C-alpha positions as CSV (number, residue, x, y, z in Angstrom):
1,X,0.0,0.0,0.0
2,X,1.3,3.5,-0.9
3,X,2.1,5.8,1.9
4,X,-0.7,8.4,2.4
5,X,-3.2,6.2,0.5
6,X,-6.8,6.4,1.6
7,X,-6.6,2.9,3.1
8,X,-3.4,3.6,5.1
9,X,-3.9,3.2,8.8
10,X,-3.6,6.2,11.0
11,X,-3.9,6.9,14.8
12,X,-7.0,8.9,16.0
13,X,-7.2,10.4,19.5
14,X,-10.7,9.5,20.8
15,X,-10.5,12.4,23.3
16,X,-8.6,15.2,21.4
17,X,-5.3,16.3,22.9
18,X,-6.7,19.8,22.7
19,X,-9.4,18.8,25.2
20,X,-7.1,17.0,27.6
21,X,-6.7,13.7,25.8
22,X,-3.5,11.7,26.0
23,X,-1.5,9.1,24.1
24,X,-2.5,6.1,26.2
25,X,-3.7,3.0,24.5
26,X,-7.3,3.5,25.7
27,X,-7.5,6.9,24.0
28,X,-6.1,5.8,20.6
29,X,-7.9,4.1,17.7
30,X,-6.4,2.8,14.5
31,X,-8.5,3.9,11.5
32,X,-8.1,4.2,7.7
33,X,-6.8,7.6,6.6
34,X,-9.9,8.3,4.6
35,X,-12.2,7.8,7.6
36,X,-9.9,9.7,9.9
37,X,-9.8,12.7,7.5
38,X,-13.6,12.5,7.0
39,X,-14.2,12.5,10.8
40,X,-12.0,15.6,11.3
41,X,-13.6,17.4,8.3
42,X,-17.1,16.8,9.6
43,X,-16.6,17.0,13.4
44,X,-13.3,18.9,14.0
45,X,-12.9,19.1,17.8
46,X,-16.6,18.9,18.6
47,X,-17.6,17.2,21.9
48,X,-19.5,13.8,21.8
49,X,-22.7,15.7,22.5
50,X,-22.1,18.1,19.6
51,X,-21.4,15.2,17.2
52,X,-24.6,13.4,18.3
53,X,-26.6,16.6,17.8
54,X,-25.1,17.2,14.4
55,X,-25.8,13.6,13.3
56,X,-29.3,13.8,14.6
57,X,-30.1,17.2,13.1
58,X,-28.7,16.5,9.6
59,X,-27.8,12.9,8.8
60,X,-30.2,10.3,10.4
61,X,-33.9,9.4,10.1
62,X,-35.8,12.1,11.8
63,X,-37.7,9.5,13.8
64,X,-34.4,8.8,15.7
65,X,-32.2,10.8,18.0
66,X,-28.6,10.0,18.9
67,X,-27.3,10.8,22.3
68,X,-23.9,10.8,23.9
69,X,-23.8,9.7,27.5
70,X,-20.7,9.8,29.8
71,X,-19.9,6.2,30.9
72,X,-20.1,5.7,34.6
73,X,-16.8,4.5,36.1
74,X,-16.7,0.9,37.2
75,X,-17.5,0.2,40.8
76,X,-14.5,-0.5,42.9
77,X,-14.5,-3.7,45.0
78,X,-14.3,-2.9,48.7
């Protein structure tokens, strides 16, 4: 595969570094370059709530609504 081809794999920060994200394995995803570039073109540094609203308002069946909910941390064994 050619370097910089649309199918080349790239690293995406799930929580942007500009919003406090880091380089830990849990914050990184490997995605095809074409999907990574499309994500940033569409969503830039929007929050999960902003992405869900944008998708709901423009892209999906109006009978549906996407939401973004913060995951609850796992309970610690005591």
